[in-house]
C-alpha positions in Angstrom: 8.7 -26.7 6.2 5.6 -27.0 4.0 6.4 -26.0 0.4 4.2 -24.7 -2.4 4.9 -23.2 -5.9 3.2 -20.0 -7.0 3.2 -17.8 -10.0 3.9 -14.1 -9.9 1.0 -12.0 -11.2 2.5 -8.6 -10.4 5.2 -6.9 -8.4 5.1 -3.3 -7.2 7.0 -1.4 -4.5 8.4 -4.6 -2.8 5.1 -6.5 -2.7 4.5 -9.5 -5.0 1.0 -10.6 -5.9 1.0 -14.4 -6.3 -1.3 -17.0 -7.8 -1.4 -20.5 -6.4 -3.7 -23.3 -7.6 -5.9 -25.2 -5.3 -4.9 -28.9 -5.2 -7.1 -31.7 -4.1 -6.4 -35.4 -3.7 -9.6 -36.4 -5.5 -7.8 -37.2 -8.8 -5.7 -39.9 -7.2 -8.5 -41.7 -5.4 -10.5 -44.6 -7.0 -13.7 -44.0 -5.0 -14.8 -40.9 -7.0 -18.3 -42.1 -7.8 -19.4 -42.7 -4.2 -17.5 -39.9 -2.5 -19.1 -36.8 -1.2 -15.9 -34.8 -1.3 -15.5 -35.4 -5.0 -19.0 -34.2 -5.7 -18.4 -31.1 -3.6 -15.2 -30.4 -5.5 -17.0 -30.6 -8.8 -19.8 -28.3 -7.7 -17.6 -25.7 -5.9 -15.7 -22.9 -7.6 -12.4 -23.7 -9.2 -10.7 -20.6 -7.6 -7.1 -20.3 -7.0 -5.4 -18.6 -4.0 -4.3 -15.1 -4.6 -2.0 -13.7 -2.0 0.5 -10.8 -1.5 3.9 -11.3 0.0 6.9 -9.0 0.6 9.8 -9.5 -1.8 12.9 -7.3 -1.8 14.1 -8.4 -5.2 12.0 -7.4 -8.3 9.9 -10.2 -9.8 8.4 -10.5 -13.2 4.9 -11.6 -14.1 4.9 -15.3 -15.0 7.9 -16.1 -12.8 7.6 -19.1 -10.5 8.6 -19.0 -6.9 8.6 -21.5 -4.1 7.0 -20.5 -0.9 7.4 -22.1 2.5 5.6 -22.0 5.9 6.6 -23.6 9.1 4.6 -26.7 10.1 4.3 -25.5 13.7 2.4 -22.3 12.6 0.2 -24.4 10.3 -0.6 -26.9 13.0 -1.3 -24.0 15.5 -3.7 -22.4 13.1 -5.5 -25.7 12.5 -5.7 -26.3 16.3 -7.2 -22.8 16.8 -9.8 -23.2 14.0 -11.0 -26.6 15.1 -10.6 -26.7 18.9 -11.9 -23.3 19.8 -15.4 -23.9 18.5 -15.4 -27.4 19.8 -14.5 -26.3 23.3 -17.1 -23.5 23.2 -19.7 -26.1 22.1 -19.0 -28.5 25.0 -18.6 -25.8 27.6 -21.8 -23.9 26.8 -23.8 -27.1 26.2 -22.8 -28.3 29.7 -23.4 -24.9 31.3 -26.9 -24.6 29.7 -27.7 -28.2 30.7 -26.8 -27.6 34.3 -28.6 -24.2 34.5 -31.8 -25.1 32.7 -32.0 -28.9 33.1 -33.3 -29.3 29.5 -31.9 -30.9 26.4 -33.3 -28.1 24.3 -31.3 -25.6 26.4 -28.2 -27.8 26.0 -28.6 -27.8 22.2 -29.1 -24.0 22.2 -26.0 -23.7 24.4 -24.0 -25.9 22.1 -25.0 -23.8 19.1 -24.1 -20.6 20.9 -20.8 -22.0 22.1 -19.9 -23.2 18.7 -20.6 -19.9 17.0 -18.9 -18.1 19.8 -15.9 -20.3 19.4 -15.7 -19.4 15.7 -15.9 -15.7 16.6 -13.1 -16.1 19.2 -11.0 -18.0 16.7 -11.4 -15.3 14.1 -10.5 -12.6 16.6 -7.4 -14.4 17.7 -6.3 -15.1 14.1 -6.8 -11.4 13.2 -4.7 -10.4 16.1 -1.8 -12.9 15.6 -2.0 -13.5 11.9 0.3 -10.7 11.0 3.2 -12.1 13.0 6.2 -13.2 11.0 5.9 -16.9 12.1 2.5 -17.2 10.4 3.7 -15.6 7.1 5.0 -17.6 4.1 8.6 -16.9 3.0 10.1 -17.1 -0.4 12.5 -20.1 -0.6 13.6 -20.0 -4.2 12.9 -18.0 -7.3 13.0 -19.4 -10.8 14.6 -17.5 -13.7 12.3 -15.4 -15.9 11.6 -16.9 -19.3 13.4 -14.1 -21.1 16.6 -14.6 -19.1 17.0 -18.3 -19.8 19.8 -18.9 -22.4 21.4 -22.0 -23.7 24.9 -21.6 -25.1 26.7 -24.3 -26.9 30.3 -24.5 -28.2 29.5 -26.5 -31.3 
């Protein structure tokens, strides 16, 4: 189970709005000056993930919760996103090459197949993305700040 901490932004009618920060591994690497990923991370927006998740128990803004998602659903999603366009690229490139006997036609087929693969992957993810196996679950909830008390006998 993959785990991630998130902060509650709001809770209404059994639905919690959560805020989770984007984490990159660029801070732990020593090759920052010559790395293209580090440059892209600096240039890109510093957005955080905002998501909504069902929660039966009422949550308060600022409360921290631990979310979990199954590795199998995460791997299945990655396989769908990467392999569908790649298969479309190879299939359409080979099909256009055999039909038109031209490298330009093969390149056009590869482009069409790759774009078509992305469209197919998006359609499949929209259809199956609402299933329970692909949804994160709440693993643990921290106490709100106003409920934390320390009592001593001294």
